[in-house]
C-alpha positions in Angstrom: -38.8 -39.4 -94.5 -37.7 -42.7 -93.0 -34.6 -44.3 -94.4 -35.3 -47.6 -96.1 -31.8 -48.8 -97.0 -30.9 -49.5 -93.4 -33.0 -50.5 -90.4 -33.4 -52.3 -87.2 -34.8 -55.8 -86.9 -36.0 -57.7 -83.8 -37.9 -60.9 -83.1 -40.6 -61.5 -80.5 -42.8 -64.6 -80.4 -44.7 -66.6 -77.9 -45.6 -65.1 -74.5 -46.8 -61.5 -74.2 -43.8 -60.5 -72.2 -41.6 -60.9 -75.3 -43.9 -58.8 -77.3 -43.8 -56.1 -74.6 -40.0 -56.2 -74.6 -40.0 -55.6 -78.4 -42.4 -52.7 -77.9 -40.1 -51.2 -75.3 -37.2 -51.5 -77.7 -39.3 -49.8 -80.3 -40.1 -46.9 -77.9 -36.4 -46.4 -77.3 -35.7 -46.5 -81.1 -38.4 -43.9 -81.7 -36.9 -41.7 -79.0 -33.2 -42.0 -80.1 -33.2 -42.8 -83.8 -36.7 -42.0 -85.2 -35.3 -41.7 -88.7 -34.3 -45.4 -88.7 -37.2 -47.8 -89.4 -37.7 -50.8 -87.2 -39.2 -54.2 -88.2 -40.6 -56.9 -86.0 -40.8 -60.7 -86.7 -43.6 -62.1 -84.6 -46.5 -64.5 -84.3 -48.7 -61.9 -82.6 -51.8 -60.7 -84.5 -52.2 -57.6 -82.3 -53.0 -54.7 -84.7 -51.6 -52.2 -82.2 -48.1 -53.4 -83.1 -48.4 -51.3 -86.3 -48.2 -48.2 -84.2 -44.8 -49.2 -82.9 -43.1 -50.8 -86.0 -42.7 -49.9 -89.6 -42.8 -53.5 -90.7 -44.6 -56.5 -89.2 -43.2 -59.7 -90.5 -45.1 -63.0 -89.8 -42.8 -65.6 -88.2 -42.2 -68.7 -90.2 -42.8 -71.5 -87.7 -41.2 -74.0 -90.0 -37.8 -72.5 -89.1 -38.1 -73.7 -85.5 -38.7 -72.2 -82.1 -36.7 -69.9 -79.9 -33.2 -68.6 -80.7 -33.1 -70.8 -83.8 -35.1 -68.0 -85.5 -32.1 -65.7 -85.2 -30.4 -67.9 -87.8 -32.9 -66.8 -90.4 -32.8 -63.0 -89.9 -31.2 -62.6 -93.4 -34.4 -64.2 -94.8 -36.7 -61.9 -92.8 -35.1 -58.5 -93.1 -36.6 -55.9 -95.5 -33.5 -53.8 -95.3 -30.3 -53.7 -97.4 -28.3 -53.0 -94.2 -29.7 -54.5 -91.1 -28.9 -54.2 -87.4 -30.6 -57.0 -85.6 -31.1 -56.1 -81.9 -32.5 -58.5 -79.3 -35.9 -57.4 -77.9 -34.5 -57.2 -74.4 -32.3 -54.2 -75.3 -32.9 -50.5 -75.1 -31.3 -47.9 -77.4 -29.8 -45.3 -75.1 -28.2 -43.0 -77.7 -27.8 -42.6 -81.4 -26.5 -45.6 -83.3 -25.9 -44.0 -86.7 -22.2 -44.1 -85.9 -22.5 -47.8 -85.2 -24.0 -48.4 -88.6 -21.1 -46.5 -90.1 -18.6 -48.6 -88.2 -20.3 -51.8 -89.5 -20.7 -50.5 -93.1 -19.2 -52.7 -95.7 -19.0 -55.8 -93.5 -21.3 -58.4 -94.9 -21.9 -60.1 -91.5 -20.4 -58.8 -88.3 -20.8 -58.3 -84.6 -19.3 -56.3 -81.7 -16.5 -58.6 -80.5 -13.0 -59.8 -81.0 -11.0 -62.5 -82.8 -9.7 -65.1 -80.4 -6.8 -67.4 -81.3 -6.8 -69.1 -77.9 -10.4 -69.6 -76.9 -12.9 -72.0 -75.4 -16.3 -71.9 -77.1 -19.2 -73.5 -75.1 -16.7 -75.9 -73.5 -14.7 -76.8 -76.6 -11.2 -75.5 -77.3 -10.3 -73.9 -80.6 -7.6 -76.5 -81.0 -10.3 -79.2 -80.9 -12.7 -77.3 -83.2 -9.9 -76.8 -85.8 -9.7 -80.6 -86.2 -13.4 -80.6 -87.1 -13.9 -77.3 -89.0 -11.7 -75.1 -91.2 -10.9 -72.2 -88.7 -8.1 -69.8 -88.1 -9.8 -68.1 -85.1 -13.1 -67.8 -83.3 -15.1 -64.7 -82.8 -16.0 -63.9 -79.2 -19.2 -61.7 -78.8 -22.6 -61.3 -77.3 -25.5 -62.0 -79.6 -27.6 -59.0 -78.6 -26.6 -57.3 -81.8 -25.8 -58.7 -85.3 -25.2 -56.7 -88.4 -25.5 -57.9 -92.0 -25.9 -56.6 -95.5 -28.0 -58.3 -98.2 -25.4 -60.3 -100.2 -24.5 -63.8 -101.4 -21.8 -64.0 -98.7 -24.2 -63.1 -95.9 -26.6 -65.8 -97.1 -23.7 -68.3 -97.1 -22.8 -67.3 -93.5 -26.3 -67.8 -92.2 -26.7 -71.0 -94.2 -23.5 -72.4 -92.6 -24.8 -71.4 -89.2 -28.0 -73.4 -89.8 -25.9 -76.3 -91.1 -23.9 -76.4 -87.9 -27.2 -77.0 -85.9 -27.0 -80.6 -87.1 -23.5 -80.9 -85.6 -24.2 -79.1 -82.4 -24.5 -82.3 -80.3 -21.8 -84.1 -82.2 -19.3 -81.4 -81.4 -20.2 -81.6 -77.8 -21.4 -78.0 -77.2 -23.4 -77.2 -74.1 -27.2 -77.0 -74.4 -28.7 -73.6 -73.9 -32.2 -73.5 -72.4 -32.7 -77.1 -73.7 -31.6 -76.0 -77.2 -28.8 -74.5 -79.3 -27.0 -71.2 -78.6 -27.0 -68.8 -81.6 -23.7 -67.2 -80.5 -22.0 -70.6 -80.8 -23.4 -71.3 -84.3 -22.8 -67.8 -85.6 -19.2 -67.7 -84.1 -18.4 -70.9 -86.0 -20.1 -69.7 -89.3 -18.5 -66.2 -89.2 -15.1 -67.6 -88.3 -15.4 -70.2 -91.1 -15.9 -67.4 -93.6 -13.3 -65.2 -92.0 -15.7 -62.5 -91.1 -14.3 -59.5 -89.1 -15.9 -58.3 -85.9 -15.7 -54.7 -84.9 -14.4 -53.3 -81.6 -16.6 -50.5 -80.3 -14.5 -49.1 -77.4 -17.3 -50.0 -75.0 -19.7 -47.6 -76.7 -21.8 -49.9 -78.9 -23.6 -52.6 -76.9 -22.9 -54.2 -73.5 -24.7 -56.4 -71.0 -24.4 -55.8 -67.2 -22.9 -59.3 -66.7 -19.8 -58.9 -64.6 -20.7 -55.3 -63.9 -19.3 -53.8 -60.7 -20.0 -50.7 -58.7 -22.6 -48.1 -59.5 -24.7 -48.4 -62.6 -25.7 -45.1 -64.1 -28.4 -44.7 -66.8 -30.7 -42.0 -68.1 -32.3 -42.8 -71.4 -33.8 -39.3 -71.8 -30.4 -37.7 -71.3 -28.8 -40.3 -73.6 -26.2 -42.0 -71.4 -25.4 -45.3 -69.7 -22.3 -45.9 -67.8 -20.8 -48.7 -65.7 -17.6 -50.7 -65.1 -17.4 -54.1 -66.7 -14.4 -56.3 -66.1 -12.5 -53.2 -64.9 -13.3 -51.2 -68.0 -15.6 -48.1 -68.1 -18.2 -48.7 -70.8 -20.8 -46.3 -72.1 -23.0 -48.4 -74.4 -25.5 -46.8 -76.9 -27.4 -50.1 -76.7 -28.0 -51.5 -73.3 -28.7 -55.3 -73.3 -30.7 -56.2 -70.3 -30.2 -60.0 -70.8 -31.7 -62.6 -68.6 -33.0 -61.5 -65.2 -31.7 -58.0 -65.8 -35.1 -57.2 -67.2 -36.4 -57.4 -63.7 -34.0 -54.9 -62.4 -34.9 -51.4 -61.0 -33.1 -49.6 -63.8 -34.9 -51.3 -66.7 -38.3 -50.5 -65.1 -37.4 -47.0 -64.2 -36.2 -46.1 -67.7 -39.4 -47.6 -69.2 -41.4 -45.2 -67.1 -39.4 -42.3 -68.4 -39.9 -43.3 -72.0 -43.6 -43.8 -71.7 -44.0 -40.4 -70.0 -41.8 -38.8 -72.7 -44.0 -40.3 -75.4 -47.0 -38.3 -74.1 -45.0 -35.1 -74.6 -46.7 -33.5 -71.6 -43.5 -32.3 -69.9 -39.9 -31.6 -71.1 -37.7 -34.6 -71.0 -35.4 -33.0 -68.4 -38.4 -32.5 -66.0 -39.6 -36.1 -66.6 -36.2 -37.5 -65.8 -35.9 -35.5 -62.6 -39.4 -36.3 -61.5 -39.1 -40.1 -62.1 -35.6 -40.2 -60.5 -36.8 -38.5 -57.3 -39.7 -40.8 -56.9 -38.1 -44.1 -57.9 -34.5 -43.6 -56.6 -35.5 -42.8 -53.1 -37.6 -45.9 -52.8 -34.9 -48.2 -54.3 -32.2 -46.8 -52.1 -34.4 -47.5 -49.0 -35.0 -51.1 -50.2 -31.3 -51.7 -50.7 -30.5 -50.2 -47.3 -33.0 -52.3 -45.5 -31.8 -55.5 -47.2 -28.2 -54.7 -46.2 -29.2 -54.0 -42.6 -31.1 -57.3 -42.3 -28.2 -59.2 -44.0 -25.7 -57.6 -41.6 -27.8 -58.6 -38.5 -28.9 -62.1 -39.5 -25.9 -63.3 -41.4 -23.2 -61.2 -39.8 -22.2 -59.7 -43.1 -20.2 -56.5 -43.3 -22.5 -53.6 -44.0 -22.0 -52.1 -47.4 -22.5 -48.4 -47.9 -21.9 -48.4 -51.6 -23.0 -48.5 -54.2 -26.3 -46.8 -53.2 -28.1 -48.1 -56.2 -26.6 -51.4 -57.4 -27.8 -53.2 -60.6 -29.1 -56.0 -58.4 -31.0 -55.2 -55.2 -29.6 -58.2 -53.4 -25.9 -57.7 -54.2 
């Protein structure tokens, strides 16, 4: 029986590509944490979505468009304890332990308190003259955790209030709009919320990733070096153009084959790797040869399979 007191929430509206991303996230959740229900906030009317999600929640267009919707997740969630996960993520391994780590924190993220920090171009010293702050929380907005409570509602209300001061405070525009991380950092810091440190095992993006990227969703691991630190995230956040990378597409193929339950997962993983890896290695090799000849660049032998083909 599915647990109902805790669950995963995601949002996907607009173009079909966003709906597809949410479905991919759902496939990974069914594979890794099938006992945890997942809810989707969407404007899609596709009845097929009910096959992928436990709850389909109609988006409220009056809240606004784009990332502003993430400031209303407390209004949308059907769960007592919610882990909001961006639709461009894949769950690689169990996240039960991550729920346990968050437990009791009314609103939290994977991140750190910063006492000397620049938030979207503005120093903490400047922001302290405008807002009652002791620190700012540095984090990536791919994952938010919150529990139904008066305090959580106050935090999200404050984040929505800060939308009105976004331009006055001089924050940088994000895709012609506001950035949810900026607003939630201010709101959580205002209410002295506490972020969690996950030891590189919760959620990470490949931004600033160096060297070989390793991932196998069927075997339950993801490993790479980020800012000199080895990380092994249970939630891989393929933000931005990372969705177009070889690894995202390869792991989707594995999940879709595994869903059919025709072959053992170990066989599927081996089969897909053999077919996809050899082609990718060849593409990378050819690119490096051409770059070496035409631009006089030093030929790179490693990594054989970089995150970005044109590194």
